[in-house]
N, C-alpha and C positions, 0 to 999 in steps of 0.2 A: 178050643178055645178056653184058657181057664177062669175058673169064674171069680171073681171080683167081691170082694166083702161089702157090706152095709156100708160100712165106714167109707169104703174109699169109693162107691158108688154116691154117696151123700158129698161126698166135698167135691165130687167131677160137678154134680149138681147145683150145688152151693157156686161153684166159679162160674160157669157157663153163665146162671141169670145172672150172678152179678156181672159179666162181660157182655150179657142180652140188653142189660139196663145201659149199657154206655160208661162202663167203669172200669178202669184201670183193673182193680179189683186185686192187689195184689195184697197179699194177707203180712200184717205185722208181723215180726220177728218173733215178740213177746205174746202173739195170738191176740183173739177177740177185738181187730179192728183191720179195716180192708181200704184199700187205695180206693178212693171215691173220685178222684180227679179224674177224667177222659182218659182214656188211653195216651200213652205218653213215650216219652223217650228219656227221659232224664231219669234222673235218682230220686229224687226230690218225692216222699210220695206222702200223703196228705188222707185224714179221714174226717169229714165234715161235720159227720154225724155222733162219732162216737169222742168221748175224754174231752169233753170240753166243760169246762169250771162253769159257765153261767150259761142263761141262754141266748146270752145277745152275743158269746164269742163266736166269732166265725169259722176256727178251724179247730178243731180236736186233736188225734194224736197224728203227730207228724215224724217221720224217719226217713231216712239214705240206704238205698241198696249199699 
């Protein structure tokens, strides 16, 4: 069985943690954000925590697959 690099193991662990927390967790194409909606079949993704311009904004980064 081939050894996985630390970066690969860390990426898989982060994805697993996001999914375990109940998020879709698809990474934004530009990086730096993950979909924090519950798992869904649609192509619209949103990160409710990163990318907000003010504390009262309800959505941060939004993108489609």
